[in-house]
N, CA, C and O of each residue as an XYZ file, in Angstrom:
668
protein
N      10.754    -35.811     -6.769
C       9.366    -35.418     -6.927
C       9.091    -35.239     -8.422
O       9.898    -34.656     -9.146
N       7.980    -35.732     -8.858
C       7.628    -35.650    -10.261
C       7.291    -34.207    -10.646
O       6.709    -33.452     -9.868
N       7.676    -33.856    -11.868
C       7.388    -32.526    -12.404
C       5.877    -32.286    -12.471
O       5.415    -31.177    -12.201
N       5.107    -33.318    -12.828
C       3.653    -33.170    -12.917
C       3.047    -32.879    -11.540
O       2.066    -32.143    -11.440
N       3.623    -33.451    -10.487
C       3.146    -33.186     -9.118
C       3.425    -31.737     -8.734
O       2.590    -31.088     -8.105
N       4.589    -31.232     -9.109
C       4.931    -29.837     -8.827
C       3.964    -28.911     -9.547
O       3.459    -27.960     -8.949
N       3.697    -29.175    -10.828
C       2.748    -28.359    -11.585
C       1.350    -28.420    -10.972
O       0.664    -27.402    -10.876
N       0.931    -29.620    -10.559
C      -0.371    -29.781     -9.926
C      -0.448    -28.948     -8.645
O      -1.429    -28.239     -8.423
N       0.585    -29.035     -7.806
C       0.601    -28.283     -6.551
C       0.583    -26.776     -6.803
O      -0.117    -26.040     -6.107
N       1.341    -26.317     -7.786
C       1.348    -24.888     -8.116
C      -0.013    -24.430     -8.626
O      -0.497    -23.365     -8.243
N      -0.628    -25.230     -9.486
C      -1.948    -24.884    -10.006
C      -2.976    -24.852     -8.876
O      -3.824    -23.961     -8.832
N      -2.902    -25.813     -7.971
C      -3.815    -25.865     -6.843
C      -3.623    -24.651     -5.927
O      -4.605    -24.047     -5.497
N      -2.373    -24.286     -5.625
C      -2.093    -23.126     -4.775
C      -2.604    -21.837     -5.434
O      -3.193    -20.982     -4.772
N      -2.374    -21.713     -6.729
C      -2.847    -20.534     -7.463
C      -4.372    -20.451     -7.431
O      -4.927    -19.374     -7.214
N      -5.039    -21.555     -7.640
C      -6.500    -21.589     -7.626
C      -7.042    -21.196     -6.250
O      -7.970    -20.393     -6.151
N      -6.471    -21.755     -5.204
C      -6.910    -21.420     -3.847
C      -6.668    -19.931     -3.564
O      -7.520    -19.262     -2.979
N      -5.512    -19.421     -3.978
C      -5.201    -17.999     -3.765
C      -6.211    -17.105     -4.488
O      -6.659    -16.103     -3.931
N      -6.566    -17.455     -5.704
C      -7.534    -16.650     -6.464
C      -8.925    -16.713     -5.834
O      -9.626    -15.702     -5.776
N      -9.321    -17.879     -5.367
C     -10.625    -18.010     -4.706
C     -10.645    -17.179     -3.427
O     -11.624    -16.485     -3.154
N      -9.567    -17.247     -2.640
C      -9.485    -16.440     -1.418
C      -9.523    -14.947     -1.732
O     -10.180    -14.178     -1.030
N      -8.819    -14.538     -2.789
C      -8.824    -13.124     -3.167
C     -10.240    -12.672     -3.523
O     -10.671    -11.592     -3.117
N     -10.955    -13.492     -4.276
C     -12.321    -13.139     -4.661
C     -13.221    -13.072     -3.429
O     -13.968    -12.108     -3.263
N     -13.157    -14.089     -2.563
C     -14.009    -14.113     -1.378
C     -13.698    -12.962     -0.421
O     -14.612    -12.295      0.063
N     -12.411    -12.726     -0.146
C     -12.033    -11.613      0.726
C     -12.403    -10.287      0.089
O     -12.832     -9.365      0.782
N     -12.241    -10.180     -1.227
C     -12.614     -8.954     -1.931
C     -14.092     -8.651     -1.793
O     -14.472     -7.504     -1.559
N     -14.929     -9.669     -1.937
C     -16.371     -9.483     -1.758
C     -16.695     -9.081     -0.322
O     -17.496     -8.177     -0.084
N     -16.062     -9.763      0.630
C     -16.299     -9.483      2.041
C     -15.824     -8.080      2.436
O     -16.501     -7.381      3.190
N     -14.648     -7.671      1.921
C     -14.056     -6.384      2.294
C     -14.491     -5.228      1.394
O     -14.227     -4.069      1.712
N     -15.152     -5.527      0.277
C     -15.649     -4.474     -0.602
C     -14.588     -3.826     -1.466
O     -14.657     -2.627     -1.735
N     -13.594     -4.609     -1.912
C     -12.522     -4.064     -2.753
C     -11.993     -5.146     -3.680
O     -12.077     -6.338     -3.385
N     -11.450     -4.710     -4.799
C     -10.814     -5.665     -5.713
C      -9.356     -5.904     -5.349
O      -8.684     -6.717     -5.984
N      -8.860     -5.204     -4.333
C      -7.481     -5.339     -3.852
C      -7.485     -5.718     -2.366
O      -7.048     -4.912     -1.545
N      -7.957     -6.906     -1.989
C      -8.062     -7.220     -0.553
C      -6.721     -7.425      0.144
O      -6.623     -7.234      1.357
N      -5.689     -7.809     -0.601
C      -4.352     -8.009     -0.032
C      -3.350     -7.262     -0.895
O      -3.414     -7.334     -2.123
N      -2.436     -6.553     -0.274
C      -1.340     -5.943     -1.022
C      -0.044     -6.122     -0.238
O      -0.036     -6.181      0.991
N       1.035     -6.206     -0.983
C       2.359     -6.237     -0.388
C       2.964     -4.849     -0.531
O       2.797     -4.196     -1.561
N       3.656     -4.408      0.490
C       4.339     -3.120      0.445
C       5.626     -3.322     -0.344
O       6.528     -4.032      0.098
N       5.706     -2.689     -1.523
C       6.788     -2.935     -2.467
C       7.939     -1.937     -2.363
O       8.986     -2.143     -2.977
N       7.761     -0.852     -1.590
C       8.824      0.154     -1.474
C       8.943      0.598     -0.022
O       8.198      0.149      0.849
N       9.887      1.479      0.214
C      10.114      1.991      1.571
C       9.489      3.367      1.783
O       9.858      4.068      2.725
N       8.553      3.764      0.930
C       8.006      5.124      1.017
C       7.187      5.378      2.285
O       6.909      6.532      2.611
N       6.798      4.333      2.998
C       6.015      4.504      4.216
C       6.787      4.092      5.471
O       6.219      4.045      6.562
N       8.070      3.796      5.320
C       8.901      3.377      6.440
C       9.182      4.556      7.365
O       9.478      5.656      6.897
N       9.092      4.336      8.660
C       9.442      5.354      9.637
C      10.829      5.035     10.190
O      10.980      4.207     11.088
N      11.826      5.699      9.644
C      13.204      5.555     10.091
C      13.763      6.954     10.320
O      13.005      7.923     10.338
N      15.066      7.073     10.493
C      15.675      8.385     10.742
C      15.390      9.363      9.603
O      15.180     10.553      9.837
N      15.384      8.863      8.388
C      15.097      9.705      7.228
C      13.659     10.217      7.264
O      13.391     11.341      6.838
N      12.740      9.407      7.765
C      11.332      9.786      7.819
C      11.067     10.870      8.855
O      10.083     11.601      8.734
N      11.910     10.992      9.860
C      11.699     12.037     10.868
C      11.624     13.396     10.181
O      10.739     14.198     10.481
N      12.541     13.652      9.269
C      12.533     14.916      8.528
C      11.362     14.971      7.549
O      10.653     15.974      7.476
N      11.170     13.908      6.813
C      10.198     13.934      5.723
C       8.755     13.700      6.159
O       7.826     13.985      5.403
N       8.564     13.197      7.343
C       7.193     12.996      7.817
C       6.873     13.969      8.940
O       6.054     14.871      8.768
N       7.516     13.790     10.088
C       7.159     14.601     11.239
C       7.426     16.084     11.008
O       6.542     16.911     11.233
N       8.617     16.428     10.567
C       8.940     17.847     10.358
C       8.078     18.424      9.234
O       7.538     19.522      9.366
N       7.950     17.686      8.131
C       7.145     18.183      7.008
C       5.697     18.359      7.423
O       5.100     19.400      7.151
N       5.124     17.359      8.077
C       3.713     17.412      8.469
C       3.464     18.535      9.482
O       2.478     19.263      9.368
N       4.347     18.677     10.463
C       4.171     19.753     11.439
C       4.322     21.121     10.768
O       3.637     22.073     11.142
N       5.203     21.218      9.791
C       5.377     22.466      9.047
C       4.184     22.797      8.161
O       4.059     23.925      7.685
N       3.317     21.832      7.938
C       2.135     22.040      7.106
C       0.838     21.943      7.912
O      -0.216     21.597      7.378
N       0.937     22.258      9.212
C      -0.259     22.441     10.019
C      -0.739     21.267     10.845
O      -1.745     21.393     11.544
N      -0.066     20.132     10.794
C      -0.477     18.985     11.598
C       0.228     19.022     12.948
O       1.387     19.425     13.036
N      -0.472     18.601     13.999
C       0.139     18.531     15.319
C       0.620     17.104     15.582
O       0.188     16.164     14.914
N       1.516     16.947     16.561
C       1.971     15.598     16.942
C       0.796     14.740     17.392
O       0.757     13.537     17.132
N      -0.168     15.372     18.074
C      -1.360     14.641     18.519
C      -2.130     14.096     17.315
O      -2.524     12.930     17.310
N      -2.347     14.934     16.293
C      -3.053     14.482     15.093
C      -2.304     13.337     14.416
O      -2.909     12.348     14.004
N      -1.002     13.478     14.307
C      -0.191     12.438     13.670
C      -0.300     11.125     14.437
O      -0.343     10.053     13.834
N      -0.345     11.205     15.760
C      -0.482     10.012     16.590
C      -1.850      9.356     16.464
O      -1.997      8.163     16.730
N      -2.849     10.132     16.061
C      -4.203      9.600     15.890
C      -4.433      8.987     14.510
O      -5.445      8.320     14.292
N      -3.511      9.203     13.585
C      -3.658      8.645     12.242
C      -3.553      7.126     12.277
O      -2.887      6.560     13.144
N      -4.215      6.474     11.327
C      -4.063      5.027     11.206
C      -2.628      4.713     10.816
O      -2.013      5.449     10.044
N      -2.103      3.639     11.342
C      -0.726      3.204     11.054
C       0.258      4.359     11.294
O       1.082      4.679     10.438
N       0.150      4.965     12.464
C       0.958      6.152     12.765
C       2.453      5.853     12.829
O       3.260      6.783     12.828
N       2.842      4.581     12.883
C       4.256      4.217     12.837
C       4.692      3.767     11.442
O       5.794      3.250     11.264
N       3.812      3.971     10.453
C       4.131      3.561      9.094
C       4.226      2.050      8.985
O       3.687      1.321      9.817
N       4.913      1.591      7.955
C       5.176      0.170      7.769
C       6.353      0.014      6.836
O       6.823      0.992      6.254
N       6.828     -1.194      6.688
C       8.069     -1.447      5.969
C       7.844     -2.184      4.665
O       6.835     -2.863      4.475
N       8.808     -2.035      3.771
C       8.819     -2.844      2.570
C       8.777     -4.304      3.008
O       9.492     -4.701      3.928
N       7.942     -5.098      2.350
C       7.811     -6.505      2.713
C       6.683     -6.800      3.676
O       6.383     -7.966      3.932
N       6.046     -5.766      4.218
C       4.860     -5.993      5.033
C       3.680     -6.253      4.106
O       3.726     -5.911      2.924
N       2.635     -6.849      4.637
C       1.405     -7.062      3.876
C       0.288     -6.269      4.540
O       0.270     -6.097      5.759
N      -0.638     -5.793      3.724
C      -1.783     -5.050      4.234
C      -3.072     -5.711      3.767
O      -3.182     -6.169      2.630
N      -4.037     -5.748      4.667
C      -5.397     -6.138      4.316
C      -6.112     -4.826      3.990
O      -6.044     -3.864      4.756
N      -6.790     -4.801      2.859
C      -7.407     -3.581      2.362
C      -8.920     -3.709      2.416
O      -9.480     -4.738      2.038
N      -9.583     -2.645      2.891
C     -11.032     -2.629      2.957
C     -11.619     -1.616      1.998
O     -10.893     -0.953      1.257
N     -12.903     -1.502      2.014
C     -13.642     -0.615      1.122
C     -13.209      0.841      1.292
O     -12.963      1.297      2.408
N     -13.117      1.564      0.176
C     -12.724      2.983      0.259
C     -13.914      3.929      0.384
O     -13.792      5.101      0.028
N     -15.054      3.463      0.873
C     -16.262      4.290      0.892
C     -16.073      5.593      1.659
O     -16.534      6.644      1.213
N     -15.404      5.541      2.800
C     -15.152      6.749      3.585
C     -13.639      6.881      3.761
O     -13.002      6.047      4.405
N     -13.076      7.937      3.180
C     -11.635      8.177      3.272
C     -11.429      9.528      3.936
O     -11.986     10.535      3.501
N     -10.625      9.543      4.995
C     -10.343     10.759      5.747
C      -8.851     11.064      5.725
O      -8.036     10.212      5.371
N      -8.509     12.277      6.104
C      -7.114     12.666      6.265
C      -6.460     11.730      7.277
O      -7.011     11.469      8.347
N      -5.283     11.234      6.924
C      -4.557     10.307      7.787
C      -4.719      8.856      7.398
O      -3.916      8.018      7.809
N      -5.748      8.531      6.607
C      -5.947      7.155      6.160
C      -4.867      6.755      5.171
O      -4.333      7.592      4.443
N      -4.552      5.474      5.153
C      -3.640      4.899      4.170
C      -4.514      4.305      3.075
O      -5.351      3.442      3.338
N      -4.314      4.774      1.838
C      -5.115      4.253      0.728
C      -4.222      3.535     -0.283
O      -3.017      3.773     -0.372
N      -4.858      2.660     -1.027
C      -4.228      2.003     -2.171
C      -4.924      2.557     -3.401
O      -6.147      2.485     -3.520
N      -4.132      3.116     -4.321
C      -4.722      3.641     -5.541
C      -3.863      3.276     -6.738
O      -2.680      2.959     -6.610
N      -4.492      3.330     -7.908
C      -3.781      3.084     -9.152
C      -3.955      4.312    -10.036
O      -5.051      4.590    -10.523
N      -2.863      5.040    -10.236
C      -2.860      6.152    -11.185
C      -2.826      5.522    -12.576
O      -1.875      4.807    -12.892
N      -3.843      5.767    -13.425
C      -3.891      5.097    -14.729
C      -2.698      5.412    -15.629
O      -2.394      4.646    -16.543
N      -2.026      6.522    -15.380
C      -0.840      6.860    -16.171
C       0.374      6.029    -15.770
O       1.322      5.899    -16.544
N       0.349      5.467    -14.562
C       1.465      4.641    -14.082
C       1.147      3.155    -14.205
O       2.004      2.367    -14.605
N      -0.083      2.771    -13.862
C      -0.512      1.397    -14.035
C      -0.181      0.435    -12.910
O      -0.355     -0.772    -13.078
N       0.287      0.919    -11.777
C       0.564      0.039    -10.647
C       0.016      0.657     -9.364
O      -0.221      1.863     -9.292
N      -0.180     -0.186     -8.356
C      -0.757      0.264     -7.091
C       0.264      1.048     -6.269
O       1.444      0.701     -6.215
N      -0.217      2.108     -5.635
C       0.584      2.931     -4.730
C      -0.118      2.943     -3.384
O      -1.340      3.072     -3.312
N       0.660      2.808     -2.320
C       0.123      2.796     -0.955
C       0.679      4.025     -0.242
O       1.848      4.041      0.143
N      -0.151      5.058     -0.063
C       0.286      6.294      0.584
C      -0.789      6.825      1.527
O      -1.933      6.370      1.522
N      -0.384      7.803      2.336
C      -1.278      8.413      3.316
C      -2.004      9.616      2.700
O      -1.406     10.393      1.955
N      -3.284      9.761      3.014
C      -4.048     10.939      2.600
C      -3.682     12.073      3.542
O      -3.844     11.959      4.757
N      -3.183     13.180      2.971
C      -2.833     14.330      3.815
C      -3.812     15.493      3.636
O      -3.773     16.472      4.382
N      -4.690     15.371      2.634
C      -5.727     16.386      2.448
C      -6.825     15.804      1.565
O      -6.556     15.109      0.585
N      -8.056     16.101      1.932
C      -9.215     15.689      1.136
C      -9.756     16.954      0.472
O     -10.087     17.921      1.157
N      -9.847     16.952     -0.863
C     -10.370     18.101     -1.595
C     -11.609     17.674     -2.374
O     -11.936     16.488     -2.430
N     -12.290     18.635     -2.967
C     -13.474     18.287     -3.770
C     -13.080     17.577     -5.062
O     -13.920     16.939     -5.696
N     -11.803     17.680     -5.460
C     -11.330     17.027     -6.684
C     -10.698     15.667     -6.437
O     -10.429     14.930     -7.386
N     -10.457     15.323     -5.179
C      -9.819     14.054     -4.856
C      -8.957     14.186     -3.617
O      -9.251     14.977     -2.720
N      -7.882     13.400     -3.574
C      -7.039     13.330     -2.384
C      -5.610     13.747     -2.700
O      -5.074     13.435     -3.763
N      -5.006     14.461     -1.754
C      -3.574     14.739     -1.807
C      -2.935     13.658     -0.949
O      -3.330     13.470      0.201
N      -1.957     12.946     -1.489
C      -1.333     11.830     -0.776
C       0.170     12.028     -0.705
O       0.760     12.787     -1.474
N       0.777     11.313      0.254
C       2.220     11.416      0.459
C       2.708     10.134      1.112
O       2.076      9.623      2.037
N       3.810      9.624      0.641
C       4.500      8.566      1.354
C       5.158      9.197      2.571
O       5.820     10.228      2.442
N       4.995      8.610      3.742
C       5.534      9.209      4.964
C       7.022      9.525      4.848
O       7.478     10.538      5.380
N       7.774      8.687      4.172
C       9.218      8.855      4.056
C       9.605      9.780      2.896
O      10.750     10.227      2.815
N       8.660     10.066      2.006
C       8.951     10.906      0.844
C       9.056     12.375      1.241
O       8.371     12.811      2.166
N       9.899     13.142      0.558
C      10.098     14.546      0.921
C       8.966     15.483      0.499
O       8.922     16.625      0.955
N       8.047     15.028     -0.361
C       6.968     15.886     -0.836
C       5.748     15.026     -1.172
O       5.863     13.812     -1.339
N       4.583     15.663     -1.269
C       3.383     14.915     -1.670
C       3.511     14.393     -3.100
O       4.360     14.839     -3.873
N       2.656     13.450     -3.421
C       2.604     12.948     -4.789
C       2.240     14.114     -5.712
O       1.473     14.990     -5.310
N       2.771     14.144     -6.937
C       2.588     15.312     -7.820
C       1.252     15.340     -8.565
O       1.142     16.013     -9.589
N       0.256     14.639     -8.084
C      -1.058     14.614     -8.724
C      -2.117     14.524     -7.647
O      -1.840     14.129     -6.514
N      -3.326     14.892     -8.010
C      -4.475     14.690     -7.126
C      -5.031     13.307     -7.438
O      -5.304     12.982     -8.594
N      -5.193     12.502     -6.403
C      -5.711     11.147     -6.565
C      -7.230     11.226     -6.725
O      -7.937     11.626     -5.800
N      -7.713     10.851     -7.880
C      -9.149     10.856     -8.157
C      -9.816      9.737     -7.371
O      -9.223      8.680     -7.156
N     -11.040      9.972     -6.948
C     -11.734      8.968     -6.131
C     -11.893      7.641     -6.862
O     -11.897      6.586     -6.227
N     -12.024      7.676     -8.192
C     -12.179      6.408     -8.916
C     -10.866      5.652     -9.074
O     -10.874      4.505     -9.520
N      -9.742      6.263     -8.719
C      -8.452      5.559     -8.716
C      -8.303      4.708     -7.452
O      -7.547      3.736     -7.445
N      -9.017      5.066     -6.390
C      -8.830      4.449     -5.077
C      -9.440      3.047     -5.062
O     -10.616      2.859     -5.375
N      -8.612      2.073     -4.691
C      -9.041      0.673     -4.626
C      -9.455      0.266     -3.226
O     -10.203     -0.697     -3.058
N      -8.977      0.990     -2.209
C      -9.334      0.668     -0.840
C      -8.437      1.384      0.146
O      -7.544      2.143     -0.230
N      -8.695      1.126      1.415
C      -7.832      1.697      2.444
C      -7.383      0.596      3.397
O      -8.093     -0.383      3.626
N      -6.199      0.779      3.938
C      -5.579     -0.232      4.790
C      -6.355     -0.378      6.089
O      -6.713      0.609      6.732
N      -6.608     -1.634      6.464
C      -7.309     -1.902      7.716
C      -6.500     -2.776      8.671
O      -6.751     -2.774      9.876
N      -5.526     -3.528      8.137
C      -4.738     -4.421      8.988
C      -3.348     -4.607      8.394
O      -3.194     -4.765      7.183
N      -2.347     -4.587      9.256
C      -0.951     -4.775      8.862
C      -0.474     -6.143      9.317
O      -0.672     -6.534     10.467
N       0.159     -6.868      8.397
C       0.773     -8.154      8.735
C       2.262     -8.036      8.401
O       2.641     -8.118      7.232
N       3.106     -7.844      9.416
C       4.534     -7.662      9.156
C       5.157     -8.845      8.412
O       4.808    -10.000      8.654
N       6.064     -8.543      7.525
C       6.949     -9.484      6.827
C       6.249    -10.351      5.766
O       6.910    -10.771      4.816
N       4.969    -10.632      5.882
C       4.290    -11.564      4.987
C       4.355    -11.150      3.512
O       4.318    -12.005      2.627
N       4.449     -9.866      3.251
C       4.489     -9.379      1.883
C       5.746     -9.754      1.117
O       5.785     -9.629     -0.107
N       6.791    -10.219      1.834
C       8.022    -10.624      1.149
C       7.774    -11.772      0.179
O       8.557    -11.973     -0.749
N       6.697    -12.527      0.379
C       6.332    -13.595     -0.558
C       6.127    -12.995     -1.948
O       6.450    -13.630     -2.952
N       5.600    -11.790     -2.009
C       5.363    -11.094     -3.281
C       6.555    -10.224     -3.673
O       6.900    -10.148     -4.852
N       7.185     -9.570     -2.706
C       8.247     -8.604     -2.992
C       9.519     -9.273     -3.503
O      10.106     -8.818     -4.484
N       9.944    -10.335     -2.856
C      11.217    -10.969     -3.203
C      11.279    -11.425     -4.658
O      12.248    -11.092     -5.341
N      10.295    -12.170     -5.170
C      10.370    -12.548     -6.591
C      10.385    -11.329     -7.526
O      11.099    -11.326     -8.528
N       9.602    -10.303     -7.200
C       9.586     -9.094     -8.026
C      10.941     -8.402     -8.026
O      11.414     -7.951     -9.069
N      11.563     -8.318     -6.853
C      12.891     -7.701     -6.773
C      13.929     -8.499     -7.550
O      14.791     -7.921     -8.213
N      13.851     -9.817     -7.472
C      14.824    -10.670     -8.204
C      14.636    -10.506     -9.707
O      15.613    -10.359    -10.442
N      13.385    -10.529    -10.168
C      13.123    -10.352    -11.597
C      13.567     -8.951    -12.030
O      14.183     -8.792    -13.084
N      13.261     -7.960    -11.234
C      13.684     -6.591    -11.542
C      15.190     -6.443    -11.596
O      15.721     -5.712    -12.432
N      15.874     -7.131    -10.709
C      17.338     -7.085    -10.694
C      17.909     -7.648    -11.982
O      18.805     -7.054    -12.582
N      17.396     -8.790    -12.408
C      17.889     -9.409    -13.636
C      17.450     -8.636    -14.885
O      18.135     -8.670    -15.907
N      16.319     -7.946    -14.807
C      15.833     -7.166    -15.948
C      16.425     -5.761    -15.975
O      16.181     -4.987    -16.900
N      17.218     -5.441    -14.931
C      17.836     -4.116    -14.854
C      16.886     -3.019    -14.420
O      17.118     -1.844    -14.709
N      15.813     -3.393    -13.725
C      14.818     -2.400    -13.294
C      15.034     -1.947    -11.866
O      14.461     -0.939    -11.455
N      15.840     -2.658    -11.099
C      16.045     -2.303     -9.689
C      17.390     -1.640     -9.538
O      17.770     -1.258     -8.431
């Protein structure tokens, strides 16, 4: 296969992906219409039983409330999420936000809504995030889970991170 054909195909795929991102973003009301889950902070495994169910129940949530939350079974690294407008965010919603001090997207659950913003926590994490998420940091909230599809984004990042000594 010619190198120029490979470059053409890559450029075409990139262009189509960008057009789809723009169109879906307009339709869904967010600049982040698709995200890949890059960590295990929302995974529900044996470790999460302590850090999610026990922690949440110890902080006033009932099993019934937890079962009513969106994505009540969490999700895994490598899953993909479709993100919608963050106009209405409630306790239990999964939001995507960018803390400007960190510069990357975080996907966590809202565990409290305050007048200053949101308290968030990764279901598998032992404690809430150490900051209040400002409403202008929020890019959207999860509306649909697509298992495994996010590995298209995660795998190259993990490989680059491994070689760069970041993983």
